[in-house]
KOLMIKOL-692738 format. One record per residue (C-alpha): residue in one letter; x, y, z; residue number from 1. Coordinates in steps of 0.001 Angstrom, whole numbers, plus 500000, padded with zeros to 6 digits. Layout:
N
+------+--------+--------+--------+-----+
| code |     px |     py |     pz | pos |
+------+--------+--------+--------+-----+
|    A |      X |      Y |      Z | NUM |
...
+------+--------+--------+--------+-----+
//
This chain:
132
+------+--------+--------+--------+-----+
| code |     px |     py |     pz | pos |
+------+--------+--------+--------+-----+
|    M | 242070 | 675392 | 504025 |   1 |
|    K | 244934 | 676892 | 501686 |   2 |
|    Y | 245916 | 678972 | 504580 |   3 |
|    L | 246529 | 675965 | 506740 |   4 |
|    V | 248510 | 674103 | 503965 |   5 |
|    R | 250663 | 677280 | 503550 |   6 |
|    I | 251335 | 677659 | 507248 |   7 |
|    S | 252212 | 673852 | 507567 |   8 |
|    M | 254640 | 673973 | 504583 |   9 |
|    I | 256372 | 676848 | 506015 |  10 |
|    I | 256679 | 675376 | 509464 |  11 |
|    A | 257956 | 672174 | 507830 |  12 |
|    L | 260488 | 674011 | 505791 |  13 |
|    M | 261707 | 675985 | 508955 |  14 |
|    F | 262160 | 672684 | 510715 |  15 |
|    A | 264267 | 671328 | 507635 |  16 |
|    M | 266419 | 674330 | 507563 |  17 |
|    N | 267033 | 674036 | 511220 |  18 |
|    A | 267927 | 670219 | 510944 |  19 |
|    S | 270436 | 671085 | 508230 |  20 |
|    S | 272128 | 673862 | 510194 |  21 |
|    I | 272522 | 671605 | 513209 |  22 |
|    A | 274077 | 668642 | 511146 |  23 |
|    Q | 276614 | 671306 | 509743 |  24 |
|    E | 277553 | 672617 | 513204 |  25 |
|    R | 278214 | 668960 | 514339 |  26 |
|    G | 280965 | 668465 | 511553 |  27 |
|    K | 278821 | 667135 | 508529 |  28 |
|    G | 279553 | 669351 | 505499 |  29 |
|    K | 282851 | 670379 | 506688 |  30 |
|    S | 285967 | 669479 | 504678 |  31 |
|    P | 288586 | 667075 | 505878 |  32 |
|    E | 290868 | 670163 | 506166 |  33 |
|    Q | 288350 | 671926 | 508395 |  34 |
|    R | 287812 | 668934 | 510524 |  35 |
|    A | 291612 | 668339 | 510897 |  36 |
|    E | 292183 | 671891 | 511810 |  37 |
|    K | 289253 | 671980 | 514615 |  38 |
|    I | 290483 | 668519 | 516052 |  39 |
|    T | 294208 | 669588 | 516049 |  40 |
|    N | 293371 | 672849 | 517930 |  41 |
|    K | 291437 | 670841 | 520443 |  42 |
|    L | 294210 | 668207 | 521012 |  43 |
|    T | 296839 | 671014 | 521076 |  44 |
|    E | 294947 | 672505 | 523940 |  45 |
|    K | 293864 | 669353 | 525773 |  46 |
|    L | 297317 | 667234 | 525413 |  47 |
|    D | 299467 | 670283 | 525455 |  48 |
|    L | 301218 | 669168 | 522145 |  49 |
|    S | 304689 | 670727 | 521390 |  50 |
|    S | 305400 | 672651 | 518322 |  51 |
|    R | 307060 | 669428 | 516876 |  52 |
|    Q | 303751 | 667492 | 517553 |  53 |
|    V | 301170 | 669768 | 516174 |  54 |
|    P | 302109 | 669321 | 512461 |  55 |
|    Q | 302432 | 665594 | 512957 |  56 |
|    V | 299007 | 665384 | 514563 |  57 |
|    K | 297336 | 667426 | 512015 |  58 |
|    A | 298718 | 665248 | 509339 |  59 |
|    I | 297458 | 662208 | 510918 |  60 |
|    V | 293915 | 663604 | 511646 |  61 |
|    L | 293780 | 665150 | 508157 |  62 |
|    D | 294687 | 661625 | 506483 |  63 |
|    F | 291947 | 660020 | 508749 |  64 |
|    A | 289405 | 662517 | 507877 |  65 |
|    T | 290196 | 662504 | 503998 |  66 |
|    K | 290000 | 658637 | 504027 |  67 |
|    M | 286800 | 658766 | 505952 |  68 |
|    Q | 285180 | 661052 | 503567 |  69 |
|    E | 286338 | 659078 | 500612 |  70 |
|    A | 284905 | 655871 | 502357 |  71 |
|    R | 281523 | 657509 | 502951 |  72 |
|    Q | 281176 | 658563 | 499424 |  73 |
|    S | 282148 | 655266 | 497837 |  74 |
|    N | 280157 | 653097 | 500401 |  75 |
|    Q | 277024 | 654992 | 500797 |  76 |
|    G | 274253 | 652872 | 502247 |  77 |
|    D | 276701 | 649982 | 503153 |  78 |
|    K | 276647 | 650246 | 506860 |  79 |
|    E | 278767 | 647024 | 507282 |  80 |
|    A | 281273 | 648058 | 504865 |  81 |
|    M | 281736 | 651354 | 506525 |  82 |
|    K | 281870 | 649798 | 510043 |  83 |
|    E | 284880 | 647704 | 508839 |  84 |
|    I | 286680 | 650692 | 507090 |  85 |
|    R | 286081 | 652993 | 510243 |  86 |
|    K | 287542 | 650347 | 512553 |  87 |
|    Q | 290624 | 649922 | 510258 |  88 |
|    L | 291111 | 653418 | 509848 |  89 |
|    R | 290742 | 654231 | 513593 |  90 |
|    S | 293305 | 651431 | 514276 |  91 |
|    E | 295879 | 653063 | 511977 |  92 |
|    K | 295197 | 656439 | 513455 |  93 |
|    K | 295685 | 655081 | 516973 |  94 |
|    A | 299027 | 653534 | 515937 |  95 |
|    E | 300267 | 656757 | 514312 |  96 |
|    M | 299180 | 658813 | 517313 |  97 |
|    Q | 300852 | 656571 | 519671 |  98 |
|    A | 304113 | 657060 | 517750 |  99 |
|    V | 303795 | 660742 | 517928 | 100 |
|    L | 302557 | 661433 | 521498 | 101 |
|    T | 304335 | 660847 | 524807 | 102 |
|    E | 302847 | 658043 | 527071 | 103 |
|    E | 301411 | 660544 | 529268 | 104 |
|    Q | 299657 | 662274 | 526320 | 105 |
|    F | 298563 | 659213 | 524886 | 106 |
|    E | 296844 | 658040 | 528074 | 107 |
|    K | 295212 | 661400 | 528315 | 108 |
|    L | 293870 | 661097 | 524776 | 109 |
|    K | 292578 | 657592 | 525673 | 110 |
|    E | 290637 | 659138 | 528890 | 111 |
|    L | 289170 | 662056 | 526556 | 112 |
|    K | 287924 | 659446 | 524159 | 113 |
|    K | 286328 | 657459 | 527066 | 114 |
|    E | 284618 | 660593 | 528423 | 115 |
|    R | 283357 | 661448 | 524996 | 116 |
|    R | 281898 | 657817 | 524578 | 117 |
|    E | 280241 | 658007 | 527898 | 118 |
|    G | 278789 | 661311 | 526930 | 119 |
|    R | 277350 | 660003 | 523977 | 120 |
|    K | 275769 | 656998 | 525884 | 121 |
|    G | 274283 | 659514 | 528178 | 122 |
|    S | 272560 | 661405 | 525381 | 123 |
|    K | 271135 | 658248 | 523958 | 124 |
|    D | 269466 | 657562 | 527219 | 125 |
|    G | 267618 | 660633 | 527109 | 126 |
|    R | 269982 | 662893 | 529028 | 127 |
|    T | 271471 | 665967 | 527453 | 128 |
|    R | 275042 | 667128 | 527292 | 129 |
|    S | 276348 | 670443 | 526928 | 130 |
|    R | 278499 | 671230 | 524175 | 131 |
|    G | 281272 | 673564 | 524652 | 132 |
+------+--------+--------+--------+-----+
//
């Protein structure tokens, strides 16, 4: 009997460790600077940012990531407050990005966000999507 309890605890611990590593891979546990760097690199590639745009975009993304982290820490458990803060911060980020990007790049960014949203909806419906 003790053997089964130990085996069960070991399996539960393995699942917990695996879940933790998956959460970290998805961006949780990363600093705002790490998030900003990763997102800026992706946007540089996808939107063909100029050398002048890269530091501007990085500053915008870093500001957003920093404010979101602060909001999460100060509003833990308050989903409604977080929803409003997230909405406000996204609106600010959108306006700042629109000022930095060309019209063509901004349209491409909107399209990328739309595709990402659709991918999330698909995964919620039980379908999987590939990460790459």
